[in-house]
C-alpha positions in Angstrom: 28.7 80.9 -18.8 28.8 77.8 -18.1 26.6 77.3 -15.1 24.0 79.2 -17.5 24.2 76.6 -20.0 23.9 73.9 -18.0 20.9 75.2 -16.1 19.4 75.8 -19.8 20.2 72.2 -20.5 18.5 71.2 -17.1 15.4 73.0 -17.8 15.1 71.5 -21.7 15.0 68.1 -20.5 13.0 68.9 -17.6 10.3 70.4 -20.1 11.1 67.3 -22.1 10.8 64.9 -19.6 7.4 66.6 -18.8 5.9 66.0 -22.5 7.1 62.3 -22.5 5.3 61.7 -19.7 1.9 63.3 -20.3 -0.4 60.5 -21.2 -2.6 60.7 -24.1 -6.4 61.3 -23.4 -8.0 57.9 -23.5 -9.8 56.5 -26.2 -14.0 56.4 -25.8 -15.3 53.9 -28.8 -19.1 54.5 -30.0 -20.8 53.9 -33.3 -24.3 53.9 -34.7 -25.5 51.8 -38.0 -26.9 54.1 -40.5 -29.2 56.3 -38.9 -30.1 54.0 -36.0 -28.5 54.9 -32.1 -30.2 51.6 -30.4 -28.0 48.7 -28.9 -30.0 45.8 -30.8 -31.4 46.0 -34.3 -33.0 44.1 -37.2 -31.7 44.1 -40.4 -32.6 42.9 -43.7 -30.1 40.4 -45.5 -27.9 42.4 -47.9 -28.6 45.8 -46.2 -25.8 47.9 -46.9 -25.1 51.5 -45.0 -21.9 53.3 -43.3 -21.1 52.8 -39.8 -20.8 55.8 -37.9 -17.9 56.2 -35.8 -18.4 58.6 -32.7 -15.1 57.4 -31.1 -12.8 59.8 -29.7 -9.2 59.8 -29.2 -8.4 57.0 -31.5 -5.4 56.1 -33.7 -6.9 53.1 -35.1 -9.7 51.2 -35.0 -10.9 47.6 -35.7 -14.3 46.6 -36.8 -15.4 43.1 -36.1 -18.8 42.5 -37.8 -19.7 38.9 -36.1 -19.7 37.2 -39.3 -16.2 36.5 -40.4 -15.3 39.6 -41.4 -13.3 42.8 -40.2 -12.3 46.3 -41.3 -9.5 48.5 -39.9 -11.1 51.6 -42.2 -12.3 54.3 -39.4 -16.1 54.7 -41.2 -16.6 51.4 -43.2 -19.3 50.3 -45.2 -21.2 47.7 -44.2 -23.2 45.3 -46.0 -25.3 42.1 -43.8 -24.5 39.2 -45.9 -25.2 36.5 -43.5 -28.6 35.9 -41.7 -28.3 35.1 -38.1 -27.6 36.8 -34.7 -24.7 38.7 -34.4 -22.5 41.0 -32.1 -20.7 43.9 -34.2 -17.8 45.5 -31.8 -15.5 48.5 -32.7 -12.4 48.8 -30.8 -10.6 52.1 -30.8 -6.6 52.3 -29.5 -5.1 55.8 -29.0 -1.4 56.7 -29.1 -0.5 55.1 -25.9 -2.3 51.9 -26.6 -5.1 52.1 -24.4 -8.1 50.6 -26.0 -12.1 50.7 -25.7 -14.5 48.7 -27.3 -18.1 49.3 -28.2 -20.5 46.5 -29.5 -24.2 46.1 -30.9 -26.5 43.1 -31.4 -27.4 42.8 -34.7 -30.1 40.4 -36.3 -30.2 39.8 -39.8 -33.3 38.3 -41.6 -34.8 37.1 -44.9 -37.7 36.6 -46.1 -38.4 32.7 -45.6 -41.6 31.4 -48.0 -43.9 29.2 -46.2 -47.2 29.4 -48.7 -47.6 29.6 -52.2 -51.2 30.5 -53.6 -52.8 30.1 -56.9 -55.3 33.1 -57.0 -56.1 33.1 -60.6 -56.0 29.8 -63.1 -56.8 29.8 -66.5 -56.6 26.5 -68.4 -58.3 27.9 -71.5 -55.9 30.2 -72.6 -52.6 28.2 -74.1 -49.4 29.5 -73.9 -48.3 27.6 -76.9 -49.8 25.7 -79.9 -48.7 22.2 -78.2 -50.7 23.4 -75.2 -53.7 21.8 -75.1 -56.8 23.3 -73.4 -57.0 21.9 -69.9 -60.0 21.1 -67.5 -58.7 19.3 -64.9 -54.9 18.7 -64.2 -52.3 18.1 -61.4 -50.4 21.5 -60.2 -47.2 22.9 -58.8 -44.8 25.1 -58.9 -41.0 25.6 -59.7 -38.6 28.1 -58.7 -35.1 28.3 -60.7 -31.9 30.7 -59.5 -29.7 32.9 -61.9 -26.3 33.3 -60.9 -24.8 36.7 -61.8 -22.7 36.3 -64.9 -23.8 33.3 -66.2 -25.2 32.9 -69.4 -28.4 30.0 -69.3 -29.9 28.9 -72.6 -33.5 30.1 -73.1 -35.7 26.9 -73.3 -38.7 26.2 -76.0 -41.2 27.0 -73.4 -39.9 30.3 -72.6 -38.1 29.7 -69.5 -34.3 29.7 -68.7 -32.0 26.5 -68.1 -31.4 27.5 -64.8 -31.1 25.2 -61.8 -34.3 24.5 -60.1 -33.8 25.4 -56.5 -37.5 24.9 -55.0 -40.3 22.9 -56.0 -43.7 23.0 -54.2 -45.8 19.7 -53.4 -48.7 18.8 -56.1 -52.0 19.8 -56.1 -54.0 16.8 -57.6 -56.8 17.4 -60.0 -57.2 21.3 -60.3 -60.1 23.2 -61.7 -59.9 26.9 -62.7 -63.1 27.0 -60.4 -61.1 25.7 -57.6 -59.2 29.5 -56.9 -57.6 30.0 -54.5 -55.3 27.1 -54.7 -53.0 26.5 -52.0 -49.7 24.8 -52.8 -47.9 23.0 -50.0 -44.2 24.2 -49.5 -42.6 21.0 -48.2 -39.4 22.3 -46.7 -38.1 26.0 -45.1 -37.2 28.1 -47.8 -35.2 31.1 -47.7 -35.4 33.6 -50.5 -32.3 35.5 -51.7 -33.6 39.3 -51.2 -30.4 40.4 -53.3 -32.0 38.3 -56.0 -35.3 40.2 -55.6 -34.6 43.1 -54.7 -31.5 44.1 -56.9 -31.5 41.3 -59.7 -28.1 40.5 -59.1 -29.4 36.9 -59.2 -32.7 36.2 -60.9 -35.3 34.0 -60.0 -37.8 32.7 -61.9 -41.2 30.8 -61.3 -43.1 28.6 -62.9 -46.3 27.2 -62.7 -46.8 23.5 -64.4 -49.8 21.3 -64.9 -50.1 17.8 -65.8 -52.9 15.2 -67.1 -52.8 12.4 -68.8 -51.7 14.1 -72.2 -48.4 15.4 -70.7 -46.7 18.0 -68.5 -47.2 21.7 -69.5 -46.0 25.0 -68.7 -48.2 27.2 -68.0 -47.4 30.5 -66.3 -43.8 31.7 -66.2 -42.3 34.8 -64.7 -39.5 35.1 -67.6 -42.4 35.7 -70.3 -42.7 38.5 -71.9 -45.6 40.5 -69.7 -44.8 39.3 -66.6 -43.1 40.6 -63.5 -42.5 40.1 -59.8 -44.2 42.6 -57.3 -42.8 42.5 -53.8 -44.4 43.8 -50.8 -43.7 43.5 -46.7 -40.4 44.4 -44.5 -39.0 43.6 -41.7 -41.4 45.6 -39.7 -44.5 44.1 -40.8 -42.7 40.9 -40.4 -44.1 39.4 -43.7 -44.0 39.7 -47.1 -45.8 38.4 -50.6 -44.6 38.2 -53.8 -46.6 37.5 -56.7 -46.1 37.1 -60.3 -48.2 36.0 -63.1 -48.4 35.5 -66.5 -50.9 34.0 -69.3 -53.8 35.1 -66.9 -52.2 33.2 -64.2 -51.3 34.5 -61.0 -49.6 33.1 -58.1 -48.5 34.8 -54.8 -45.4 33.5 -52.5 -45.7 34.6 -49.0 -44.1 34.2 -46.0 -42.4 35.7 -42.9 -38.5 37.3 -41.9 -35.7 35.2 -40.1 
Protein backbone atom coordinates (compact mmCIF):
# COMPACT_ATOMS: atom_id res chain seq x y z
CA UNK A 1 0.00 0.00 0.00
CA UNK A 2 2.86 2.30 0.89
CA UNK A 3 4.54 1.60 -2.43
CA UNK A 4 1.26 2.30 -4.23
CA UNK A 5 0.90 5.71 -2.52
CA UNK A 6 4.45 6.65 -3.42
CA UNK A 7 3.76 5.66 -7.02
CA UNK A 8 0.65 7.84 -7.13
CA UNK A 9 2.62 10.78 -5.74
CA UNK A 10 5.27 10.29 -8.41
CA UNK A 11 2.66 10.19 -11.14
CA UNK A 12 1.00 13.34 -9.78
CA UNK A 13 4.36 15.11 -9.59
CA UNK A 14 5.17 14.04 -13.15
CA UNK A 15 1.83 15.32 -14.46
CA UNK A 16 2.27 18.58 -12.55
CA UNK A 17 5.78 19.00 -13.92
CA UNK A 18 4.52 18.44 -17.44
CA UNK A 19 1.84 21.08 -17.01
CA UNK A 20 4.33 23.64 -15.70
CA UNK A 21 6.77 23.01 -18.51
CA UNK A 22 4.17 23.41 -21.26
CA UNK A 23 4.93 26.83 -22.81
CA UNK A 24 2.23 29.38 -23.51
CA UNK A 25 1.36 29.85 -27.19
CA UNK A 26 3.51 32.47 -28.85
CA UNK A 27 1.84 35.87 -29.19
CA UNK A 28 1.17 37.54 -32.52
CA UNK A 29 0.59 41.27 -32.83
CA UNK A 30 -1.67 42.71 -35.51
CA UNK A 31 -4.09 45.63 -35.73
CA UNK A 32 -6.06 47.82 -38.10
CA UNK A 33 -6.91 51.50 -37.84
CA UNK A 34 -10.65 51.79 -38.34
CA UNK A 35 -11.57 50.13 -41.64
CA UNK A 36 -8.06 50.38 -43.09
CA UNK A 37 -5.86 47.31 -43.32
CA UNK A 38 -2.99 49.20 -44.98
CA UNK A 39 0.45 49.43 -43.36
CA UNK A 40 0.66 53.15 -44.11
CA UNK A 41 -2.29 55.55 -44.07
CA UNK A 42 -3.02 59.27 -44.13
CA UNK A 43 -5.69 60.67 -41.85
CA UNK A 44 -6.92 64.15 -40.99
CA UNK A 45 -6.20 65.89 -37.73
CA UNK A 46 -8.80 65.05 -35.06
CA UNK A 47 -9.68 61.78 -36.74
CA UNK A 48 -11.21 59.56 -34.05
CA UNK A 49 -11.72 55.83 -34.48
CA UNK A 50 -11.31 52.44 -32.89
CA UNK A 51 -8.10 50.46 -33.22
CA UNK A 52 -9.03 46.90 -34.19
CA UNK A 53 -6.83 44.50 -32.24
CA UNK A 54 -6.32 41.32 -34.29
CA UNK A 55 -3.61 39.92 -32.01
CA UNK A 56 -3.61 36.40 -30.56
CA UNK A 57 -2.43 34.77 -27.33
CA UNK A 58 -1.89 38.04 -25.52
CA UNK A 59 -2.52 38.78 -21.86
CA UNK A 60 -1.38 42.41 -21.92
CA UNK A 61 -1.15 45.11 -24.56
CA UNK A 62 0.83 48.34 -24.90
CA UNK A 63 -0.03 50.87 -27.59
CA UNK A 64 2.38 53.65 -28.52
CA UNK A 65 0.77 56.25 -30.79
CA UNK A 66 4.08 57.88 -31.67
CA UNK A 67 2.91 61.34 -30.59
CA UNK A 68 3.79 61.00 -26.91
CA UNK A 69 0.59 59.19 -25.92
CA UNK A 70 0.10 55.51 -25.01
CA UNK A 71 -2.60 53.08 -23.90
CA UNK A 72 -2.81 49.66 -22.26
CA UNK A 73 -6.39 48.95 -23.30
CA UNK A 74 -6.99 45.99 -25.57
CA UNK A 75 -8.90 48.07 -28.14
CA UNK A 76 -8.53 51.79 -27.39
CA UNK A 77 -10.12 54.68 -29.25
CA UNK A 78 -7.48 56.64 -31.16
CA UNK A 79 -7.65 60.40 -31.71
CA UNK A 80 -5.03 62.09 -33.88
CA UNK A 81 -4.24 65.39 -32.18
CA UNK A 82 -0.84 66.35 -33.58
CA UNK A 83 0.02 66.67 -37.25
CA UNK A 84 3.05 64.93 -38.70
CA UNK A 85 4.42 61.48 -39.51
CA UNK A 86 4.12 58.91 -36.72
CA UNK A 87 4.82 55.22 -36.12
CA UNK A 88 1.90 53.63 -34.29
CA UNK A 89 2.86 50.36 -32.55
CA UNK A 90 1.21 47.55 -30.56
CA UNK A 91 3.25 45.30 -28.26
CA UNK A 92 1.56 42.08 -27.18
CA UNK A 93 2.81 39.97 -24.24
CA UNK A 94 1.73 36.37 -23.57
CA UNK A 95 1.55 34.49 -20.26
CA UNK A 96 5.25 33.56 -20.42
CA UNK A 97 6.38 37.12 -21.06
CA UNK A 98 7.08 36.63 -24.74
CA UNK A 99 6.43 39.71 -26.88
CA UNK A 100 5.35 40.50 -30.41
CA UNK A 101 5.24 43.99 -31.94
CA UNK A 102 3.34 45.32 -34.96
CA UNK A 103 3.63 48.82 -36.42
CA UNK A 104 1.88 51.06 -38.93
CA UNK A 105 2.91 54.40 -40.39
CA UNK A 106 0.39 57.18 -39.86
CA UNK A 107 0.53 60.61 -41.48
CA UNK A 108 -1.75 63.17 -39.81
CA UNK A 109 -2.54 66.24 -41.90
CA UNK A 110 -4.45 69.51 -41.43
CA UNK A 111 -5.75 72.09 -43.94
CA UNK A 112 -3.13 74.78 -44.62
CA UNK A 113 -4.51 78.00 -46.04
CA UNK A 114 -2.56 79.59 -48.88
CA UNK A 115 -5.13 81.76 -50.67
CA UNK A 116 -7.98 84.12 -49.79
CA UNK A 117 -10.28 85.37 -52.53
CA UNK A 118 -13.02 87.99 -52.28
CA UNK A 119 -15.44 86.69 -54.87
CA UNK A 120 -18.21 89.26 -54.33
CA UNK A 121 -17.73 92.81 -53.07
CA UNK A 122 -20.47 95.32 -52.39
CA UNK A 123 -19.55 98.74 -51.01
CA UNK A 124 -23.07 100.09 -51.42
CA UNK A 125 -24.69 97.93 -48.71
CA UNK A 126 -23.43 99.29 -45.40
CA UNK A 127 -23.82 96.80 -42.56
CA UNK A 128 -24.24 99.56 -39.97
CA UNK A 129 -25.59 103.10 -40.11
CA UNK A 130 -22.12 104.32 -39.19
CA UNK A 131 -20.61 102.72 -42.31
CA UNK A 132 -20.64 105.03 -45.33
CA UNK A 133 -21.12 103.90 -48.92
CA UNK A 134 -17.60 103.30 -50.25
CA UNK A 135 -16.38 103.40 -53.82
CA UNK A 136 -12.74 102.47 -53.29
CA UNK A 137 -10.94 101.13 -50.20
CA UNK A 138 -8.05 99.05 -48.93
CA UNK A 139 -9.18 95.48 -48.10
CA UNK A 140 -7.92 92.76 -45.77
CA UNK A 141 -9.21 89.74 -43.89
CA UNK A 142 -8.71 88.87 -40.25
CA UNK A 143 -9.45 85.51 -38.61
CA UNK A 144 -10.26 85.24 -34.92
CA UNK A 145 -10.63 82.12 -32.80
CA UNK A 146 -12.83 81.57 -29.78
CA UNK A 147 -11.73 78.80 -27.45
CA UNK A 148 -14.24 76.37 -26.04
CA UNK A 149 -15.51 77.29 -22.59
CA UNK A 150 -14.42 80.94 -22.78
CA UNK A 151 -16.97 83.77 -22.92
CA UNK A 152 -16.16 86.57 -25.37
CA UNK A 153 -17.75 90.00 -25.42
CA UNK A 154 -19.84 90.88 -28.44
CA UNK A 155 -18.61 94.08 -30.08
CA UNK A 156 -20.76 96.86 -31.54
CA UNK A 157 -19.78 95.85 -35.09
CA UNK A 158 -21.26 92.37 -34.65
CA UNK A 159 -18.03 90.45 -34.15
CA UNK A 160 -16.57 89.00 -30.97
CA UNK A 161 -13.67 90.31 -28.94
CA UNK A 162 -11.62 87.19 -29.67
CA UNK A 163 -7.88 86.88 -30.40
CA UNK A 164 -6.81 87.52 -33.99
CA UNK A 165 -4.90 84.44 -35.18
CA UNK A 166 -4.39 85.52 -38.80
CA UNK A 167 -4.30 88.70 -40.89
CA UNK A 168 -3.97 88.78 -44.66
CA UNK A 169 -1.94 91.25 -46.66
CA UNK A 170 -3.72 94.47 -47.63
CA UNK A 171 -5.12 94.89 -51.13
CA UNK A 172 -4.87 98.57 -52.04
CA UNK A 173 -7.62 100.62 -53.67
CA UNK A 174 -10.08 97.82 -54.25
CA UNK A 175 -13.30 98.44 -56.15
CA UNK A 176 -16.39 96.28 -56.51
CA UNK A 177 -15.61 95.83 -60.20
CA UNK A 178 -12.18 94.33 -59.42
CA UNK A 179 -13.48 90.98 -58.15
CA UNK A 180 -12.26 88.34 -57.80
CA UNK A 181 -9.67 89.93 -55.52
CA UNK A 182 -6.85 87.76 -54.16
CA UNK A 183 -5.60 88.75 -50.73
CA UNK A 184 -2.04 87.70 -50.00
CA UNK A 185 -1.31 85.13 -47.28
CA UNK A 186 1.89 86.30 -45.59
CA UNK A 187 2.71 83.09 -43.74
CA UNK A 188 1.74 79.43 -43.57
CA UNK A 189 -1.48 79.14 -41.58
CA UNK A 190 -2.82 75.74 -40.53
CA UNK A 191 -6.51 75.67 -39.69
CA UNK A 192 -7.83 73.62 -36.82
CA UNK A 193 -10.27 71.09 -38.28
CA UNK A 194 -11.78 70.66 -34.84
CA UNK A 195 -12.74 74.32 -34.92
CA UNK A 196 -14.25 74.15 -38.40
CA UNK A 197 -16.01 70.80 -38.45
CA UNK A 198 -16.91 70.13 -34.82
CA UNK A 199 -17.40 73.62 -33.45
CA UNK A 200 -15.39 72.82 -30.30
CA UNK A 201 -13.54 76.00 -31.10
CA UNK A 202 -15.01 78.70 -33.29
CA UNK A 203 -13.34 80.71 -36.02
CA UNK A 204 -14.55 84.13 -37.09
CA UNK A 205 -13.72 85.64 -40.49
CA UNK A 206 -13.91 89.42 -40.92
CA UNK A 207 -13.48 91.50 -44.08
CA UNK A 208 -12.32 95.06 -43.41
CA UNK A 209 -12.32 98.10 -45.69
CA UNK A 210 -10.39 101.30 -45.06
CA UNK A 211 -10.50 104.65 -46.87
CA UNK A 212 -9.88 108.27 -45.92
CA UNK A 213 -12.99 108.33 -43.71
CA UNK A 214 -12.07 105.36 -41.51
CA UNK A 215 -11.91 101.58 -41.13
CA UNK A 216 -15.10 99.53 -41.46
CA UNK A 217 -16.12 95.91 -41.01
CA UNK A 218 -18.07 95.09 -44.17
CA UNK A 219 -18.46 91.31 -43.80
CA UNK A 220 -18.33 89.04 -40.77
CA UNK A 221 -19.03 85.33 -40.40
CA UNK A 222 -20.54 86.02 -36.96
CA UNK A 223 -23.35 88.11 -38.41
CA UNK A 224 -26.84 86.68 -38.58
CA UNK A 225 -27.47 84.95 -41.90
CA UNK A 226 -23.82 84.21 -42.55
CA UNK A 227 -22.17 80.84 -42.16
CA UNK A 228 -19.39 78.53 -43.26
CA UNK A 229 -19.28 76.06 -46.11
CA UNK A 230 -16.36 73.65 -45.98
CA UNK A 231 -15.51 71.22 -48.79
CA UNK A 232 -12.57 69.05 -49.69
CA UNK A 233 -10.79 66.22 -47.94
CA UNK A 234 -7.35 64.70 -47.72
CA UNK A 235 -8.07 62.36 -50.63
CA UNK A 236 -8.69 65.39 -52.86
CA UNK A 237 -5.59 67.12 -51.39
CA UNK A 238 -7.27 70.54 -51.42
CA UNK A 239 -10.06 72.36 -49.62
CA UNK A 240 -12.23 75.47 -49.82
CA UNK A 241 -13.81 77.25 -46.88
CA UNK A 242 -16.41 79.85 -47.84
CA UNK A 243 -18.27 82.47 -45.82
CA UNK A 244 -20.13 85.67 -46.58
CA UNK A 245 -22.44 88.39 -45.33
CA UNK A 246 -23.89 91.66 -46.57
CA UNK A 247 -23.46 90.60 -50.18
CA UNK A 248 -19.74 90.03 -49.72
CA UNK A 249 -18.30 86.56 -50.18
CA UNK A 250 -14.91 85.24 -49.14
CA UNK A 251 -13.30 81.95 -50.09
CA UNK A 252 -10.35 80.59 -48.17
CA UNK A 253 -8.54 77.73 -49.85
CA UNK A 254 -5.42 75.63 -49.57
CA UNK A 255 -3.99 72.16 -49.25
CA UNK A 256 -3.47 69.46 -46.62
CA UNK A 257 -0.13 69.03 -44.88
